[in-house]
LOPA-311210 format. One record per residue: residue number from 1; residue in three letters; x, y, z of N, C-alpha, C, O in turn. Coordinates in steps of 0.02 Angstrom, whole numbers. Atoms other than C-alpha are relative to their C-alpha. Layout:
REM LOPA-311210
PT    n  res      nu      nv      nw     cau     cav     caw      cu      cv      cw      ou      ov      ow
PT  NUM  Ala       X       Y       Z       X       Y       Z       X       Y       Z       X       Y       Z
...
//
This chain:
REM LOPA-311210
PT    n  res      nu      nv      nw     cau     cav     caw      cu      cv      cw      ou      ov      ow
PT    1  Met      50      37      36    1254   10189   -5915      25     -71     -11      83     -81     -31
PT    2  Ser     -24      68       3    1262   10003   -5915     -49     -49     -31     -38    -109     -27
PT    3  Gly      49      46      29    1111    9932   -6006     -50     -25      50     -99     -57      32
PT    4  Phe      48      16     -52    1023    9906   -5841      11      47      58      65      76      65
PT    5  Arg      -5     -41     -61     990   10001   -5681     -35     -37      55     -80     -78      43
PT    6  Glu      35      28     -57     940    9950   -5509     -52      51      22     -36     110      33
PT    7  Ser      54     -41     -22     774   10020   -5457     -29     -31      63     -60     -84      60
PT    8  Arg      22      27     -64     734    9994   -5273      27     -71      11      -8    -115      36
PT    9  Gly     -31      65     -11     856    9848   -5269     -14     -51     -54      10    -108     -48
PT   10  Ile      17      47      53     788    9768   -5428      34      24     -65      22      80     -87
PT   11  Ala     -32     -17      64     895    9766   -5586     -52     -10     -56     -80     -64     -63
PT   12  Leu      48       2      55     784    9807   -5736      36      15     -66      87      49     -66
PT   13  Pro     -33     -12      64     827    9808   -5922     -13      71     -26     -69      95     -28
PT   14  Tyr       2     -66      32     866    9977   -5998      28      -6     -70      80     -37     -80
PT   15  Tyr     -24      -2      69     884   10003   -6184      45      61      -8      24     117       7
PT   16  Tyr     -48     -55       9    1038   10109   -6222      -5      27     -71      -8     -11    -119
PT   17  Ser      -1     -33      65    1032   10235   -6364      59      48      -3      62      98      34
PT   18  His     -57     -44      11    1194   10312   -6422     -21      63     -36      14     114     -34
PT   19  Arg      25     -57      38    1090   10430   -6529     -20      58      46     -26     115      23
PT   20  Val      16     -53     -49    1043   10526   -6369      43      -7      62      35      31     110
PT   21  Phe     -38      16     -60    1169   10454   -6247     -48      -8      59     -43      27     109
PT   22  Gly      51       9     -52    1024   10390   -6144     -21     -72       7      -6    -115     -35
PT   23  Glu      27      66     -15     942   10239   -6067     -75       5      12     -99      54      40
PT   24  Phe      73       0      -4     759   10192   -6073     -24     -66      27      -4    -119       3
PT   25  Leu      30      61     -24     662   10067   -5971     -33     -35     -59     -68      -3     -99
PT   26  Ser      22      36      59     617    9931   -6094     -75       4     -13     -97       5     -70
PT   27  Glu      72      -5      10     429    9943   -6065     -25      71      14     -53     103     -31
PT   28  Lys      28     -64     -20     385   10102   -5971      21      57     -47     -22      93     -73
PT   29  Asp     -24     -55      42     494   10222   -6072     -10     -14     -74     -33      29    -111
PT   30  Leu       3      14      72     500   10134   -6240     -72      -1     -26     -84      17     -83
PT   31  Asn      70      -3      22     311   10116   -6246     -22      72     -13     -57      85     -62
PT   32  Lys      16     -71      10     295   10305   -6226      32      26     -64       1      62    -104
PT   33  Val     -37     -23      59     427   10336   -6359     -33     -27     -63     -43      10    -112
PT   34  Ala      31      31      59     346   10215   -6481     -70      30     -13     -87      44     -70
PT   35  Ala      67     -29       7     170   10284   -6448       3      70     -29     -42      91     -66
PT   36  Ala      -9     -68      26     234   10459   -6487      33       1     -69      48      54     -97
PT   37  Arg     -31       7      66     311   10393   -6649      69      34      -2      86      67     -51
PT   38  Leu     -67     -31      -5     485   10449   -6592      56     -52       4     113     -34      19
PT   39  Leu     -50      52      -5     575   10283   -6596      60      13     -46     116      -5     -30
PT   40  Arg     -55     -15      46     678   10343   -6745      53      45      32     111      44      10
PT   41  Arg     -47     -45     -34     759   10472   -6630      48     -37      46     102     -11      62
PT   42  Ile     -43      36     -46     832   10339   -6517      20     -69     -27      56    -106       7
PT   43  Arg     -12      67      29     842   10187   -6632      75     -13      -7     111      24     -40
PT   44  Asp     -70      22       2    1009   10098   -6610       0     -75      -5      -8    -110      45
PT   45  Glu       6      72      12    1012    9926   -6687      65     -36      14     119     -14      -4
PT   46  Thr     -53      49     -10    1123    9785   -6630     -34     -68      -9     -95     -72     -12
PT   47  Pro      32      66       4    1096    9597   -6648     -44     -14      61     -90     -55      57
PT   48  Phe      37      13     -62    1027    9605   -6470     -62      44       7    -104      30      50
PT   49  Ser      58     -44      -4     901    9744   -6499     -45      -5     -61     -99      24     -63
PT   50  Glu      38       5      62     840    9696   -6672     -71     -24      10    -118       6     -16
PT   51  Glu      67      27     -13     693    9592   -6611     -44      51      36    -103      58      21
PT   52  Leu      36     -51     -38     642    9729   -6489     -24      56     -47     -83      74     -46
PT   53  Leu      18     -55      44     645    9867   -6620     -48     -21     -54     -94      16     -72
PT   54  Asp      48      27      50     558    9759   -6751     -69      -9      32    -120       4       0
PT   55  Gly      63       9     -36     425    9719   -6621     -38      66       7     -98      69      -5
PT   56  Phe      32     -66      -7     390    9903   -6589     -27      24     -68     -79      57     -70
PT   57  Ser      22     -23      66     375    9934   -6776     -65     -33     -22     -99      -8     -67
PT   58  Val      63      33      16     228    9812   -6783     -49       3      58     -97     -36      62
PT   59  Gly      47     -12     -53     143    9874   -6625       7     -44      62     -37     -44     105
PT   60  Arg     -11      41     -60     215    9753   -6498      34      42      54      53      99      42
PT   61  Ser     -32     -32     -57     288    9798   -6329      58     -44      23      61    -103       5
PT   62  Ala     -54      40     -29     446    9743   -6239     -29     -55      45       2    -108      53
PT   63  Ala      33      51     -42     326    9648   -6124     -14     -64     -39     -20    -118      -9
PT   64  Asp      14      58      43     291    9533   -6272      63     -40     -17      59     -94     -45
PT   65  Leu     -64      31      19     476    9489   -6290      39     -19      62      65      25      97
PT   66  Ala     -31      24     -62     550    9383   -6152      69      31      15      80      51      73
PT   67  Pro     -66     -28     -17     730    9449   -6168      -2      73      21      45      98      52
PT   68  Trp       4     -72     -15     670    9629   -6149     -56      17      50     -64      76      67
PT   69  Ala      55     -14     -47     522    9611   -6030      29      32      63      82      13      87
PT   70  Glu     -23     -37     -59     537    9728   -5882     -13     -40      63     -61     -28      99
PT   71  Ser       7      41     -60     562    9599   -5747      67      -5      35     120       7       6
PT   72  Gln     -59       1     -43     685    9575   -5606      57     -40     -30      49     -98     -49
PT   73  Asn     -63      31      23     863    9536   -5662      -2     -26     -72      39     -68     -90
PT   74  Asn       4      20      70     810    9513   -5844      41      48     -42      13      86     -83
PT   75  Cys     -43     -52      29     959    9613   -5905      49     -24     -53      87      15     -80
PT   76  Ser     -50      28      46    1058    9497   -6019      -2      34     -69      50      55     -94
PT   77  Ala       5     -30      67     993    9566   -6185      20      74       3      54      99     -41
PT   78  Ala     -16     -71      -8    1007    9746   -6122      76      10       8     105      55     -22
PT   79  Gln     -72      -5     -10    1186    9719   -6064      38     -15     -64      86      19     -80
PT   80  Arg     -33      18      63    1236    9635   -6226      -9      55     -52      38      72     -89
PT   81  His      13     -56      46    1155    9773   -6328      46      59      16      78      87     -29
PT   82  Phe     -42     -56     -22    1247    9906   -6227      73     -12     -18     105      32     -47
PT   83  Ala     -70      16      13    1417    9820   -6241      14      -1     -75      65      25     -98
PT   84  His      -8       3      73    1394    9787   -6428       0      69     -30      41      85     -74
PT   85  Arg       6     -67      28    1342    9965   -6463      63      42      15      88      77     -29
PT   86  Leu     -60     -39     -18    1490   10042   -6368      61     -27     -37     103      12     -58
PT   87  Ala     -56      29      37    1613    9920   -6449      -1      22     -73      52      38    -101
PT   88  Ala       6     -22      69    1547    9966   -6621      21      73      -8      55      92     -55
PT   89  Glu     -18     -71       2    1565   10152   -6584      75      10      11     106      51     -22
PT   90  Ala     -73      -4     -12    1741   10129   -6514      38     -21     -63      88      11     -80
PT   91  Ser     -32      23      61    1789   10033   -6670      -4      52     -56      44      64     -92
PT   92  Arg       9     -51      51    1717   10167   -6782      47      59      12      80      83     -35
PT   93  Leu     -44     -57     -16    1811   10306   -6693      74     -19      -8     114      22     -30
PT   94  Lys     -70      22       6    1972   10204   -6689      22      -2     -73      80      10     -88
PT   95  Ser     -17       4      71    1964   10184   -6878      13      69     -31      44      74     -85
PT   96  Leu     -11     -68      25    1966   10373   -6901      69      24      21      93       5      75
PT   97  Arg     -67     -24     -15    2132   10462   -6904       1      76       5     -35     111     -31
PT   98  Gly     -15     -71      -5    2190   10634   -6850     -61      44       7    -103      35      51
PT   99  Arg      53     -51      -1    2072   10776   -6887     -70     -31      -7    -118      -7      23
PT  100  Arg      65      32       9    1932   10660   -6943     -27     -27      66     -87     -24      78
PT  101  Arg      22      26     -65    1927   10581   -6770     -21      57      45     -74      54      76
PT  102  Ser      18     -56     -44    1928   10746   -6676     -62      37     -25     -99      66      15
PT  103  Asp      61     -31      27    1793   10814   -6793     -62     -43      13    -117     -18      17
PT  104  Ala      56      46      -9    1685   10660   -6765     -32       9      69     -93      -1      76
PT  105  Val      27      -6     -68    1665   10693   -6578     -52      55       6    -107      41      30
PT  106  Pro      53     -51      -7    1575   10861   -6586     -61     -14     -44    -117       3     -25
PT  107  Val      57      17      42    1467   10800   -6730     -44     -50      36    -106     -43      36
PT  108  Met      38      50     -38    1415   10649   -6626     -38      33      58     -96      18      69
PT  109  Leu      33     -33     -56    1378   10760   -6476     -56      47     -23    -109      50       8
PT  110  Glu      52     -45      26    1282   10888   -6580     -62     -38     -21    -118     -18      -7
PT  111  Glu      57      41      22    1173   10753   -6658     -38     -28      60    -100     -29      60
PT  112  Ala      33      26     -61    1139   10676   -6487     -38      55      36     -93      44      61
PT  113  Asp      33     -56     -33    1096   10847   -6416     -65      19     -36    -116      32      -3
PT  114  Val      60     -15      39     972   10882   -6557     -54     -53      14    -112     -36      27
PT  115  Asn      49      53     -12     888   10713   -6533     -27       2      71     -87      -6      82
PT  116  Ala      21      -3     -70     884   10729   -6343     -46      59      13     -96      53      48
PT  117  Thr      41     -61      -8     815   10906   -6350     -70     -11     -28    -120       7       3
PT  118  Tyr      65      13      31     677   10853   -6469     -41     -49      41    -101     -39      52
PT  119  Leu      34      50     -41     635   10702   -6363     -27      31      65     -84      18      84
PT  120  Lys      22     -33     -62     627   10806   -6203     -57      49     -13    -101      57      30
PT  121  Glu      54     -47      17     516   10933   -6290     -66     -37     -10    -119     -13      11
PT  122  Lys      60      38      15     392   10801   -6348     -24     -43      59     -84     -50      71
PT  123  Leu      15      44     -56     400   10686   -6196      38      26      61      98      12      68
PT  124  Lys     -33     -36     -55     438   10784   -6040      44     -44      44     101     -25      61
PT  125  Asp     -37      41     -48     495   10641   -5929       4     -71     -27     -39    -113     -12
PT  126  Val      -9      67      26     560   10489   -6020      74     -16      -2     114      24     -28
PT  127  Gly     -69      23       3     721   10393   -5999      47      40      44      27      87      78
PT  128  Arg     -54     -34     -35     884   10446   -5922      49      24     -53      83     -16     -85
PT  129  Leu     -41     -28      52     978   10563   -6035      62      32      29      59      68      80
PT  130  Ala     -63     -29     -22    1159   10612   -6015       0      76     -15     -37      98     -59
PT  131  Pro      -4     -73      11    1204   10799   -6006      42      17     -62      96      46     -56
PT  132  Val     -38      -6      62    1259   10804   -6188      16      73     -16      71      88     -39
PT  133  Ala     -13     -71      14    1241   10994   -6207      59      25      42     100      63      17
PT  134  Phe     -56     -19     -43    1359   11016   -6060      65     -30     -26     117       4     -27
PT  135  Trp     -60      32      28    1483   10891   -6135      23      37     -62      83      47     -72
PT  136  Leu     -18     -35      61    1477   10983   -6300      32      67      17      81      87     -16
PT  137  Lys     -30     -63     -21    1513   11148   -6213      71     -11      25     116      28       8
PT  138  Leu     -67      16     -25    1661   11070   -6122      47     -15     -58     104       8     -59
PT  139  Phe     -41      17      58    1726   11000   -6286      18      63     -40      75      72     -60
PT  140  Asp     -12     -62      37    1706   11168   -6374      48      46      37      89      80       6
PT  141  Asp     -43     -43     -40    1792   11260   -6231      71     -26       6     118      12      21
PT  142  Phe     -65      31      -5    1937   11139   -6232      41      20     -60      99      -1     -66
//
């Protein structure tokens, strides 16, 4: 996951959500999520996604916001959001010590699995979701 993906040779902006370990096309996927009133399940705020998320809360689309519009190579905001979100999570985990850190990982995976499962149940085909349930099983078996 990198905040953008190439689709038929065209890099498009993807919104990364750590809450489901998934990526969503800024217009196609996020419009579906917002219309189904499920944005809270994937909401991950950074300084680079704040305008996007605020826009959805008042009925706007990513198409209305130049940094997030689904157009060729318009990936700067998506990349910055992705990097900021991962850096924040790494910092949070680094601040935990010993047992608290190892306990935080399955909790994070369980919460992501619940959110992803709910999202998949309500919206059959939306976004690209990581195999969190499989990761959780691997972690538990380790």
